[in-house]
ZAMARGU-4260 file (C-alpha; in steps of 0.2 Angstrom, whole numbers, plus 5000, padded with zeros to 4 digits):
<rodrens>
0) 5248/5579/5586 | 5243/5568/5598 | 5249/5563/5616 | 5252/5545/5608 | 5265/5552/5597
5) 5274/5562/5611 | 5288/5550/5613 | 5293/5550/5595 | 5293/5569/5594 | 5307/5570/5607
10) 5326/5572/5606 | 5339/5568/5618 | 5347/5585/5619 | 5353/5591/5636 | 5348/5608/5640
15) 5357/5619/5653 | 5341/5623/5663 | 5322/5619/5662 | 5310/5633/5656 | 5292/5634/5664
20) 5278/5645/5657 | 5261/5652/5658 | 5248/5658/5645 | 5243/5675/5648 | 5229/5687/5641
25) 5237/5690/5623 | 5254/5685/5629 | 5265/5672/5638 | 5277/5672/5653 | 5292/5662/5652
30) 5302/5658/5668 | 5321/5654/5670 | 5330/5649/5686 | 5333/5668/5690 | 5318/5677/5683
35) 5304/5678/5671 | 5299/5687/5656 | 5282/5693/5650 | 5279/5696/5631 | 5262/5703/5628
40) 5255/5709/5612 | 5246/5727/5613 | 5232/5733/5603 | 5243/5743/5593 | 5252/5725/5587
45) 5268/5729/5595 | 5274/5715/5607 | 5279/5723/5624 | 5292/5713/5634 | 5295/5714/5652
50) 5308/5705/5662 | 5307/5703/5680 | 5322/5695/5691 | 5317/5682/5703 | 5325/5669/5713
55) 5314/5656/5723 | 5316/5657/5742 | 5321/5638/5741 | 5336/5645/5732 | 5340/5656/5746
60) 5337/5644/5760 | 5344/5627/5755 | 5334/5617/5767 | 5319/5623/5758 | 5326/5614/5742
65) 5323/5597/5749 | 5311/5587/5740 | 5293/5590/5742 | 5297/5605/5752 | 5303/5614/5736
70) 5287/5609/5727 | 5276/5617/5742 | 5286/5633/5740 | 5286/5633/5722 | 5267/5630/5722
75) 5264/5646/5731 | 5277/5656/5722 | 5270/5652/5706 | 5253/5657/5711 | 5259/5674/5716
80) 5269/5677/5700 | 5256/5670/5690 | 5243/5683/5695 | 5255/5697/5695 | 5258/5692/5677
85) 5241/5691/5672 | 5237/5708/5679 | 5251/5715/5669 | 5245/5706/5653 | 5227/5712/5656
90) 5234/5730/5657 | 5245/5729/5641 | 5231/5721/5632 | 5218/5735/5635 | 5231/5748/5630
95) 5240/5754/5645 | 5256/5750/5637 | 5266/5762/5651 | 5263/5751/5666 | 5278/5743/5671
100) 5278/5743/5690 | 5266/5735/5704 | 5260/5748/5716 | 5255/5744/5734 | 5237/5745/5730
105) 5240/5733/5716 | 5249/5721/5728 | 5233/5722/5740 | 5221/5717/5725 | 5234/5704/5720
110) 5233/5697/5738 | 5213/5698/5737 | 5214/5688/5721 | 5226/5675/5728 | 5214/5673/5742
115) 5199/5672/5731 | 5207/5658/5719 | 5212/5648/5734 | 5195/5649/5741 | 5186/5646/5725
120) 5197/5630/5721 | 5194/5624/5738 | 5175/5626/5736 | 5174/5618/5719 | 5187/5605/5720
125) 5187/5600/5739 | 5171/5605/5748 | 5158/5599/5734 | 5166/5584/5729 | 5167/5579/5747
130) 5149/5584/5751 | 5144/5573/5736 | 5154/5558/5741 | 5148/5560/5759 | 5130/5559/5753
135) 5133/5544/5742 | 5140/5536/5757 | 5124/5537/5765 | 5116/5530/5751 | 5128/5516/5746
140) 5134/5509/5764 | 5150/5501/5756 | 5157/5518/5753 | 5155/5520/5772 | 5164/5504/5775
145) 5178/5505/5761 | 5187/5522/5764 | 5198/5520/5748 | 5182/5516/5737 | 5176/5532/5746
150) 5192/5542/5741 | 5190/5535/5723 | 5173/5542/5721 | 5178/5559/5728 | 5194/5559/5716
155) 5182/5554/5701 | 5170/5569/5705 | 5186/5581/5706 | 5191/5576/5689 | 5173/5577/5681
160) 5171/5594/5689 | 5188/5601/5683 | 5185/5594/5665 | 5167/5601/5664 | 5174/5618/5671
165) 5188/5619/5659 | 5176/5613/5644 | 5164/5627/5650 | 5176/5641/5651 | 5185/5636/5635
170) 5169/5640/5626 | 5171/5659/5630 | 5181/5667/5615 | 5194/5677/5627 | 5199/5660/5637
175) 5199/5651/5620 | 5213/5664/5614 | 5222/5660/5632 | 5222/5642/5628 | 5229/5646/5611
180) 5243/5656/5620 | 5245/5640/5631 | 5248/5629/5616 | 5260/5642/5610 | 5270/5642/5626
185) 5271/5622/5624 | 5277/5621/5607 | 5290/5635/5610 | 5296/5626/5625 | 5298/5610/5615
190) 5308/5619/5602 | 5319/5625/5614 | 5322/5608/5623 | 5324/5600/5606 | 5338/5612/5602
195) 5332/5617/5585 | 5332/5636/5581 | 5319/5646/5589 | 5308/5652/5575 | 5290/5651/5571
200) 5292/5636/5558 | 5301/5625/5570 | 5289/5630/5584 | 5274/5628/5574 | 5280/5610/5570
205) 5280/5604/5589 | 5267/5597/5600 | 5256/5608/5610 | 5254/5594/5623 | 5268/5595/5637
210) 5271/5584/5651 | 5277/5597/5663 | 5262/5608/5662 | 5250/5615/5676 | 5236/5605/5668
215) 5245/5588/5672 | 5250/5595/5689 | 5232/5597/5694 | 5227/5580/5688 | 5242/5571/5697
220) 5236/5581/5713 | 5219/5574/5711 | 5225/5556/5709 | 5238/5557/5723 | 5225/5563/5735
225) 5216/5547/5733 | 5230/5537/5740 | 5235/5550/5754 | 5218/5553/5759 | 5216/5534/5762
230) 5230/5535/5775 | 5221/5548/5785 | 5209/5541/5800 | 5192/5538/5792 | 5182/5550/5804
235) 5162/5549/5800 | 5161/5568/5803 | 5161/5578/5787 | 5170/5593/5794 | 5184/5583/5802
240) 5187/5575/5785 | 5187/5592/5775 | 5199/5600/5788 | 5211/5585/5786 | 5210/5587/5767
245) 5215/5605/5768 | 5229/5602/5780 | 5237/5589/5769 | 5235/5599/5752 | 5252/5607/5753
250) 5260/5589/5755 | 5251/5582/5741 | 5256/5597/5731 | 5274/5595/5736 | 5274/5576/5730
255) 5264/5580/5714 | 5278/5593/5710 | 5291/5578/5713 | 5281/5566/5703 | 5279/5578/5688
260) 5298/5583/5689 | 5302/5564/5687 | 5291/5561/5674 | 5299/5575/5664 | 5316/5571/5668
265) 5314/5553/5662 | 5300/5555/5649 | 5307/5542/5637 | 5303/5528/5651 | 5288/5518/5650
270) 5283/5522/5668 | 5286/5541/5665 | 5274/5540/5650 | 5261/5531/5659 | 5261/5545/5673
275) 5260/5558/5659 | 5247/5552/5648 | 5231/5557/5658 | 5238/5574/5660 | 5243/5575/5643
280) 5224/5570/5637 | 5218/5584/5647 | 5228/5596/5639 | 5217/5594/5624 | 5205/5605/5633
285) 5218/5617/5640 | 5228/5621/5624 | 5223/5626/5607 | 5233/5626/5591 | 5241/5645/5590
290) 5243/5655/5575 | 5259/5662/5569 | 5257/5679/5578 | 5254/5670/5596 | 5269/5659/5592
295) 5279/5675/5589 | 5274/5681/5606 | 5279/5665/5615 | 5296/5665/5606 | 5299/5683/5611
300) 5296/5678/5629 | 5307/5663/5628 | 5321/5673/5620 | 5320/5687/5633 | 5320/5675/5647
305) 5336/5665/5640 | 5345/5681/5638 | 5340/5688/5656 | 5347/5671/5661 | 5364/5674/5652
310) 5365/5691/5660
</rodrens>
């Protein structure tokens, strides 16, 4: 199914709460409002499930639940949860089936991984695009005069970098399987949102393109940054520009979260479909069609998350 047919496949079923997910190594994480469930297929073929109670700090401190603020908090929380989930899935996929807790040393390495991920992302999608845009502004004076055009070039370079990066890592067999689990996660969430029976047959019939996806979030961040960066003072110094952009990144993430939340809540509207469409197209690179065994894993994660929420 293509993103163009997305609207036709949706139903108007009202769900009690939204479920979010993440593809793992040979597994899937599904997150409910009060916890998340990890389902990973071990080398033995058995699906191992781990449930973790988790309540966002924005639920405990109501002021952090305000629009934009909740997006900033959610962004950093999901990075931490995501790295922990990936760490667990790697351990299970290589045969360490007894791993159930995170030690102090593992927390340290998770922190290092988080810092490295942020640093790599900032270098690839902030530093390099800005360096190229700054160089081009010296070659083409119109870019130095027109700050909005300068930021459009900067944004286009980011999107190109991201597309090439995803395309290249998708050539790796292990990453290709993660992208299949990403497709399984989306299909399973769609089945839940449509209110059909949660089984492989129904999940298989769903689309692998979902508007409430991290891929769409990243693309919204890139596009929104073009507008918000233009509101900043146009300082000719490269490092001033760079520091300004890093400083407002959490705000951009917060606004992007609200835009994505709006588009998912009003996905049948024309405006929401326009917002969602670029991200759905990009998901052609970040998702693959899953097999039935991968759908079984995603369904097990979803069922466990829903059961935990009922408890």
